[in-house]
All heavy atoms as an XYZ file, in Angstrom:
630
protein
N     209.802     21.430     52.861
C     209.537     22.364     53.946
C     209.407     21.555     55.233
O     208.712     20.572     55.303
C     208.261     23.136     53.664
C     207.876     24.045     54.812
S     206.233     24.761     54.606
C     206.708     26.330     53.997
N     210.098     21.991     56.290
C     210.049     21.316     57.555
C     208.740     21.601     58.269
O     208.208     22.701     58.219
C     211.216     21.757     58.407
N     208.246     20.620     58.961
C     207.037     20.785     59.745
C     207.327     21.629     60.965
O     208.416     21.599     61.510
C     206.521     19.406     60.198
O     205.492     19.545     61.121
N     206.334     22.387     61.436
C     206.533     23.155     62.666
C     206.352     22.284     63.880
O     206.624     22.720     65.004
C     205.560     24.341     62.701
C     204.124     23.964     62.932
C     203.168     25.114     62.890
O     203.299     26.004     62.071
N     202.270     25.153     63.835
N     205.940     21.066     63.703
C     205.753     20.122     64.826
C     206.754     18.992     64.769
O     207.054     18.499     63.710
C     204.328     19.551     64.822
C     203.266     20.592     65.022
C     202.481     20.997     63.929
C     203.048     21.163     66.249
C     201.506     21.948     64.103
C     202.091     22.121     66.415
C     201.327     22.529     65.370
N     207.242     18.626     65.920
C     208.109     17.466     66.026
C     207.338     16.392     66.736
O     206.869     16.575     67.833
C     209.393     17.786     66.798
C     210.204     16.535     67.031
C     210.197     18.868     66.074
N     207.165     15.256     66.098
C     206.449     14.145     66.708
C     207.437     13.042     67.035
O     208.274     12.687     66.221
C     205.371     13.621     65.779
C     204.236     14.564     65.625
O     203.710     15.067     66.614
N     203.868     14.866     64.404
N     207.382     12.520     68.202
C     208.264     11.465     68.671
C     207.400     10.248     69.014
O     206.381     10.394     69.706
C     209.019     11.935     69.868
C     209.918     10.891     70.505
C     211.048     10.466     69.593
O     211.374     11.145     68.606
O     211.607      9.366     69.854
N     207.784      9.096     68.556
C     207.038      7.878     68.854
C     207.280      7.510     70.301
O     208.374      7.402     70.781
C     207.511      6.722     67.946
O     207.283      7.105     66.591
C     206.714      5.470     68.249
N     206.201      7.346     71.057
C     206.263      6.910     72.459
C     205.317      5.715     72.587
O     204.101      5.874     72.679
C     205.797      8.024     73.382
C     206.634      9.275     73.331
C     207.946      9.086     74.018
N     208.707     10.332     73.966
C     209.923     10.441     74.382
N     210.561      9.408     74.850
N     210.542     11.577     74.310
N     205.899      4.546     72.536
C     205.065      3.358     72.573
C     204.295      3.241     71.282
O     204.862      3.249     70.217
N     202.970      3.165     71.387
C     202.117      3.029     70.183
C     201.516      4.338     69.733
O     200.662      4.344     68.880
C     200.999      2.029     70.476
C     201.558      0.638     70.656
O     202.564      0.294     70.048
O     200.914     -0.119     71.440
N     201.931      5.464     70.296
C     201.305      6.733     69.910
C     202.372      7.785     69.655
O     203.541      7.618     69.995
C     200.347      7.217     70.991
C     201.027      7.571     72.289
N     201.436      6.617     73.194
C     201.387      8.772     72.795
C     202.012      7.231     74.237
N     201.996      8.531     74.002
N     201.975      8.845     68.947
C     202.883      9.931     68.675
C     202.712     11.043     69.715
O     201.577     11.338     70.097
C     202.622     10.520     67.263
C     202.948      9.609     66.077
C     202.524     10.293     64.805
C     204.409      9.266     66.072
N     203.812     11.647     70.128
C     203.777     12.726     71.087
C     204.149     14.017     70.354
O     205.212     14.104     69.779
C     204.766     12.457     72.229
C     204.942     13.602     73.193
S     203.456     14.089     74.071
C     203.185     12.685     75.067
N     203.275     15.009     70.386
C     203.544     16.300     69.805
C     204.261     17.162     70.849
O     203.631     17.676     71.765
C     202.245     16.973     69.348
C     202.442     18.367     68.833
O     203.596     18.792     68.662
O     201.414     19.040     68.580
N     205.574     17.291     70.754
C     206.354     18.004     71.744
C     205.959     19.493     71.787
O     206.084     20.118     72.858
C     207.840     17.865     71.467
C     208.407     16.456     71.563
C     209.908     16.455     71.262
C     208.126     15.799     72.901
N     205.509     20.053     70.684
C     205.129     21.474     70.673
C     203.744     21.686     71.275
O     203.345     22.812     71.534
C     205.245     22.052     69.278
C     206.684     22.307     68.902
C     207.461     21.307     68.317
C     207.271     23.533     69.158
C     208.780     21.507     68.014
C     208.598     23.746     68.843
C     209.342     22.733     68.267
O     210.680     22.974     67.978
N     203.000     20.607     71.473
C     201.679     20.705     72.112
C     201.755     20.699     73.612
O     200.739     20.937     74.285
N     202.922     20.439     74.174
C     203.126     20.395     75.651
C     203.355     21.781     76.165
O     204.143     22.553     75.628
C     204.311     19.495     75.977
S     204.159     17.798     75.408
N     202.689     22.099     77.263
C     202.801     23.420     77.869
C     204.094     23.574     78.675
O     204.556     22.610     79.291
C     201.602     23.719     78.764
C     200.336     23.730     78.014
N     199.962     24.794     77.193
C     199.334     22.832     77.891
C     198.798     24.551     76.624
N     198.394     23.348     77.034
N     204.657     24.779     78.662
C     205.904     25.040     79.390
C     205.738     26.063     80.514
O     206.713     26.497     81.083
C     206.977     25.580     78.413
C     207.416     24.624     77.313
C     208.435     25.316     76.393
C     207.980     23.366     77.885
N     204.490     26.381     80.869
C     204.246     27.323     81.945
C     204.908     26.837     83.238
O     204.768     25.695     83.627
C     202.759     27.512     82.185
C     202.033     28.284     81.093
C     201.636     27.357     79.949
O     201.581     26.137     80.137
O     201.378     27.882     78.840
N     205.638     27.700     83.891
C     206.264     27.384     85.178
C     207.532     26.564     85.072
O     208.100     26.225     86.097
N     208.002     26.228     83.877
C     209.198     25.422     83.707
C     210.414     26.272     84.061
O     210.493     27.448     83.674
C     209.280     24.882     82.250
C     210.648     24.254     81.989
C     208.186     23.908     81.982
N     211.344     25.666     84.730
C     212.564     26.351     85.114
C     213.715     25.926     84.176
O     214.057     24.758     84.104
C     212.914     25.989     86.555
O     213.796     26.898     87.103
N     214.249     26.883     83.444
C     215.344     26.605     82.492
C     216.682     26.723     83.187
O     216.861     27.589     84.063
C     215.308     27.596     81.336
C     214.226     27.272     80.325
C     212.928     27.679     80.538
C     214.529     26.602     79.162
C     211.937     27.407     79.612
C     213.557     26.331     78.225
C     212.245     26.709     78.453
N     217.651     25.877     82.798
C     219.023     25.925     83.285
C     219.934     26.269     82.129
O     219.653     25.938     80.987
C     219.449     24.549     83.848
O     218.608     24.197     84.903
N     221.052     26.918     82.423
C     222.012     27.290     81.406
C     222.974     26.141     81.153
O     223.513     25.542     82.038
C     222.779     28.517     81.866
C     223.752     29.082     80.823
C     224.466     30.311     81.346
N     223.533     31.379     81.618
C     223.220     32.363     80.772
N     223.796     32.400     79.591
N     222.341     33.291     81.090
N     223.187     25.844     79.874
C     224.188     24.853     79.433
C     225.127     25.567     78.464
O     224.674     26.184     77.496
C     223.502     23.675     78.763
N     226.431     25.518     78.734
C     227.390     26.250     77.931
C     228.469     25.294     77.417
O     228.775     24.281     78.048
C     228.076     27.321     78.745
S     226.933     28.604     79.330
N     229.047     25.653     76.287
C     230.151     24.876     75.735
C     230.525     25.473     74.388
O     229.779     26.169     73.737
N     231.769     25.249     74.003
C     232.257     25.818     72.756
C     232.541     27.300     72.925
O     232.300     27.874     73.997
N     233.035     27.917     71.922
C     233.306     29.357     72.053
C     232.768     30.080     70.853
O     232.368     29.499     69.854
C     234.806     29.636     72.272
C     235.630     29.279     71.042
O     235.250     29.535     69.900
N     236.771     28.667     71.250
N     232.786     31.397     70.962
C     232.313     32.252     69.889
C     233.502     32.952     69.218
O     233.364     34.058     68.713
C     231.348     33.315     70.434
C     230.136     32.720     71.075
C     229.217     33.794     71.624
O     229.487     34.982     71.541
N     228.129     33.388     72.225
N     234.656     32.325     69.250
C     235.883     32.830     68.682
C     236.351     34.109     69.390
O     237.039     34.925     68.827
C     235.739     33.067     67.169
C     235.433     31.779     66.444
C     235.279     31.986     64.954
O     235.345     33.053     64.451
N     235.057     30.877     64.258
N     235.893     34.267     70.613
C     236.364     35.372     71.457
C     236.775     34.757     72.781
O     236.094     33.864     73.297
C     235.258     36.403     71.689
C     234.800     37.100     70.419
C     233.734     38.151     70.699
O     233.728     38.731     71.806
O     232.927     38.379     69.829
N     237.856     35.192     73.336
C     238.311     34.640     74.591
C     237.286     34.773     75.697
O     236.571     35.805     75.761
C     239.623     35.322     75.019
C     240.813     34.897     74.211
C     242.097     35.453     74.792
O     242.233     35.560     76.011
O     242.966     35.802     73.977
N     237.217     33.795     76.527
C     236.370     33.796     77.737
C     234.870     33.858     77.439
O     234.091     34.129     78.334
C     236.719     35.012     78.641
C     238.183     35.123     78.995
C     238.678     33.962     79.839
O     237.934     33.446     80.676
O     239.836     33.552     79.632
N     234.439     33.564     76.206
C     233.003     33.562     75.920
C     232.575     32.189     75.435
O     233.128     31.674     74.472
C     232.662     34.603     74.841
C     232.828     36.037     75.322
S     232.220     37.209     74.100
C     230.455     36.859     74.149
N     231.640     31.594     76.108
C     231.063     30.302     75.708
C     229.756     30.535     74.964
O     229.074     31.545     75.133
C     230.749     29.435     76.927
C     231.965     28.732     77.495
O     232.938     28.570     76.741
O     231.933     28.343     78.656
N     229.404     29.571     74.152
C     228.092     29.550     73.525
C     227.171     28.860     74.523
O     227.454     27.764     74.966
C     228.162     28.753     72.211
O     229.109     29.363     71.348
C     226.807     28.717     71.522
N     226.034     29.494     74.852
C     225.134     28.944     75.861
C     223.712     28.856     75.360
O     223.289     29.619     74.498
C     225.135     29.811     77.120
S     226.743     29.986     77.885
N     222.985     27.879     75.891
C     221.542     27.753     75.664
C     220.866     27.594     77.016
O     221.514     27.307     78.022
C     221.205     26.521     74.770
C     221.806     26.686     73.377
C     221.637     25.220     75.410
N     219.585     27.778     77.024
C     218.751     27.489     78.194
C     217.994     26.215     77.885
O     217.427     26.077     76.806
C     217.793     28.639     78.474
C     218.440     30.007     78.721
C     217.373     31.069     78.851
C     219.327     29.989     79.955
N     217.976     25.303     78.854
C     217.345     23.989     78.601
C     216.499     23.596     79.807
O     216.878     23.884     80.950
C     218.427     22.925     78.310
C     217.772     21.614     77.868
C     219.396     22.750     79.447
C     218.743     20.615     77.257
N     215.366     22.973     79.525
C     214.471     22.498     80.572
C     213.781     21.232     80.122
O     213.453     21.073     78.938
C     213.412     23.564     80.892
N     213.539     20.320     81.042
C     212.740     19.134     80.696
C     211.300     19.519     80.419
O     210.776     20.469     81.034
C     212.822     18.222     81.942
C     213.312     19.102     83.055
C     213.976     20.300     82.455
N     210.699     18.888     79.438
C     209.284     19.161     79.098
C     208.418     18.370     80.079
O     208.543     17.131     80.135
C     208.984     18.773     77.637
C     209.810     19.656     76.698
C     207.495     18.931     77.365
C     209.674     19.284     75.230
N     207.575     19.041     80.851
C     206.744     18.337     81.845
C     205.814     17.282     81.200
O     205.221     17.550     80.162
C     205.890     19.460     82.469
C     206.610     20.726     82.131
C     207.333     20.471     80.828
N     205.760     16.151     81.812
C     204.865     15.092     81.385
C     205.379     14.236     80.240
O     204.665     13.349     79.781
N     206.617     14.527     79.752
C     207.169     13.767     78.653
C     208.561     13.277     79.110
O     209.418     14.099     79.400
C     207.306     14.592     77.352
C     207.837     13.736     76.223
C     205.977     15.214     76.988
N     208.734     11.978     79.123
C     210.027     11.419     79.521
C     211.083     11.668     78.464
O     210.852     11.482     77.279
C     209.895      9.918     79.732
C     211.157      9.257     80.277
C     210.953      7.804     80.523
O     209.804      7.336     80.697
O     211.969      7.081     80.534
N     212.262     12.187     78.900
C     213.435     12.371     78.037
C     213.140     13.301     76.848
O     213.472     13.006     75.692
C     213.996     11.048     77.570
C     215.420     11.138     77.098
O     216.175     11.978     77.630
O     215.798     10.384     76.193
N     212.517     14.433     77.118
C     212.243     15.474     76.100
C     212.547     16.837     76.710
O     212.310     17.057     77.900
C     210.807     15.408     75.606
N     213.055     17.748     75.893
C     213.601     18.998     76.413
C     213.228     20.188     75.561
O     213.123     20.083     74.341
C     215.138     18.911     76.545
C     215.544     17.813     77.463
C     215.748     16.519     76.968
C     215.713     18.036     78.808
C     216.088     15.493     77.804
C     216.071     16.996     79.657
C     216.260     15.738     79.160
O     216.590     14.714     79.983
N     213.050     21.355     76.212
C     212.837     22.624     75.528
C     214.179     23.366     75.578
O     214.863     23.362     76.604
C     211.763     23.421     76.243
N     214.539     24.027     74.479
C     215.834     24.696     74.382
C     215.593     26.116     73.841
O     214.857     26.308     72.877
C     216.783     23.935     73.431
C     218.142     24.659     73.316
C     216.997     22.508     73.942
N     216.257     27.088     74.508
C     216.187     28.516     74.093
C     217.556     29.106     73.976
O     218.493     28.644     74.628
C     215.415     29.337     75.150
C     213.985     28.982     75.315
C     213.371     29.821     76.404
N     211.940     29.573     76.462
C     211.155     29.982     77.434
N     211.668     30.657     78.438
N     209.883     29.700     77.405
N     217.677     30.162     73.223
C     218.911     30.922     73.113
C     219.086     31.700     74.432
O     218.191     32.448     74.851
C     218.794     31.902     71.928
C     220.024     32.750     71.703
O     220.889     32.857     72.582
O     220.115     33.320     70.607
N     220.252     31.563     75.049
C     220.447     32.240     76.344
C     220.539     33.746     76.208
O     220.223     34.487     77.138
C     221.716     31.714     77.047
O     222.861     32.036     76.293
N     220.964     34.246     75.078
C     221.087     35.690     74.879
C     219.781     36.318     74.402
O     219.597     37.526     74.488
C     222.196     35.960     73.869
C     223.549     35.618     74.410
C     224.644     35.882     73.372
C     225.970     35.404     73.877
N     226.086     33.960     74.028
N     218.872     35.521     73.857
C     217.599     36.026     73.353
C     216.501     35.003     73.596
O     215.957     34.368     72.663
C     217.716     36.350     71.871
C     216.521     37.078     71.350
O     215.623     37.476     72.076
N     216.485     37.303     70.044
N     216.158     34.728     74.867
C     215.167     33.695     75.186
C     213.769     33.934     74.612
O     213.013     32.962     74.468
C     215.155     33.651     76.733
C     215.726     34.958     77.160
C     216.624     35.429     76.058
N     213.448     35.165     74.275
C     212.132     35.434     73.717
C     212.051     35.151     72.224
O     210.994     35.291     71.607
C     211.748     36.897     73.974
C     211.551     37.170     75.463
O     211.154     36.233     76.195
O     211.833     38.324     75.875
N     213.168     34.745     71.609
C     213.193     34.453     70.154
C     212.432     33.196     69.804
O     212.091     32.971     68.657
C     214.627     34.346     69.677
N     212.152     32.340     70.782
C     211.423     31.109     70.525
C     212.050     29.938     71.249
O     213.164     30.041     71.759
N     211.317     28.869     71.319
C     211.764     27.664     72.017
C     211.657     26.473     71.088
O     210.610     26.244     70.480
C     210.886     27.410     73.261
O     210.921     28.586     74.096
C     211.368     26.221     74.049
N     212.768     25.765     70.969
C     212.788     24.515     70.207
C     212.635     23.368     71.159
O     212.945     23.462     72.332
C     214.105     24.390     69.435
C     214.396     25.519     68.453
C     215.804     25.337     67.855
C     213.367     25.554     67.338
N     212.124     22.259     70.675
C     211.889     21.081     71.504
C     212.524     19.879     70.862
O     212.391     19.653     69.656
C     210.397     20.876     71.744
C     209.837     22.118     72.456
C     208.350     22.138     72.428
N     207.850     23.446     72.842
C     206.875     23.646     73.674
N     206.221     22.614     74.200
N     206.483     24.841     73.997
N     213.195     19.072     71.685
C     213.943     17.911     71.214
C     213.779     16.728     72.151
O     213.584     16.923     73.358
C     215.449     18.226     71.139
C     215.811     19.339     70.225
C     215.957     20.627     70.720
C     215.974     19.127     68.874
C     216.304     21.680     69.897
C     216.324     20.193     68.029
C     216.477     21.455     68.544
N     213.901     15.552     71.610
C     213.998     14.362     72.463
C     215.424     14.311     73.013
O     216.344     14.911     72.450
C     213.676     13.091     71.678
O     214.692     12.913     70.707
C     212.301     13.117     71.050
N     215.608     13.564     74.096
C     216.950     13.361     74.622
C     217.858     12.682     73.593
O     219.019     13.021     73.475
N     217.301     11.743     72.812
C     218.096     11.065     71.785
C     218.619     12.092     70.758
O     219.774     12.000     70.303
C     217.294      9.992     71.070
C     217.067      8.743     71.943
O     217.832      8.566     72.912
O     216.148      7.968     71.610
N     217.800     13.031     70.366
C     218.225     14.048     69.396
C     219.321     14.895     69.960
O     220.311     15.201     69.276
C     217.028     14.899     68.980
C     216.015     14.174     68.151
C     214.717     14.949     67.931
O     214.273     15.667     68.859
O     214.166     14.822     66.834
N     219.178     15.363     71.203
C     220.225     16.186     71.832
C     221.513     15.417     72.005
O     222.610     15.950     71.762
C     219.730     16.742     73.161
C     218.614     17.757     73.069
C     218.133     18.187     74.442
C     219.079     18.974     72.248
N     221.435     14.155     72.431
C     222.657     13.323     72.595
C     223.323     13.103     71.223
O     224.551     13.172     71.101
C     222.324     12.034     73.292
C     222.060     12.231     74.796
C     221.845     10.913     75.534
N     220.571     10.295     75.194
C     219.407     10.617     75.788
N     219.386     11.559     76.733
N     218.297     10.014     75.427
N     222.516     12.922     70.175
C     223.088     12.734     68.829
C     223.803     14.022     68.348
O     224.757     13.951     67.589
C     221.989     12.351     67.839
N     223.369     15.183     68.846
C     223.994     16.447     68.500
C     225.223     16.756     69.369
O     225.879     17.772     69.182
C     222.973     17.584     68.620
N     225.486     15.880     70.344
C     226.679     16.033     71.156
C     226.459     16.563     72.541
O     227.418     16.774     73.301
N     225.223     16.810     72.962
C     224.935     17.289     74.341
C     224.841     16.038     75.205
O     223.871     15.296     75.143
C     223.654     18.075     74.366
C     223.332     18.751     75.687
C     224.412     19.768     76.048
C     221.994     19.453     75.615
N     225.858     15.825     76.014
C     225.925     14.589     76.788
C     225.343     14.690     78.186
O     224.987     13.699     78.783
C     227.375     14.083     76.862
O     228.169     15.048     77.485
N     225.251     15.885     78.728
C     224.725     16.058     80.077
C     223.338     16.613     80.030
O     223.131     17.768     79.658
C     225.633     17.006     80.896
O     226.956     16.504     80.867
C     225.128     17.124     82.318
N     222.341     15.795     80.310
C     220.952     16.250     80.336
C     220.381     16.148     81.714
O     220.586     15.268     82.444
C     220.113     15.425     79.361
C     220.550     15.504     77.896
C     219.674     14.604     77.031
C     220.444     16.925     77.387
């Protein structure tokens, strides 16, 4: 079973990305790929997590209230997102 928390090593301590507050964060749209329909891209909303270097919150652009996932920049780059 996967943990509901993602911990990233930052120096000598662990950072709980889900413990960081997102109040007032401004999300930007990132699009790419298609949904097998012409003229439609797959999009997410992404924002830097305040107070944490190279960490990001990601939401579904079509359903932003469904929840927010949090990733390190390394994780997003490994998944193919090159522009952060």
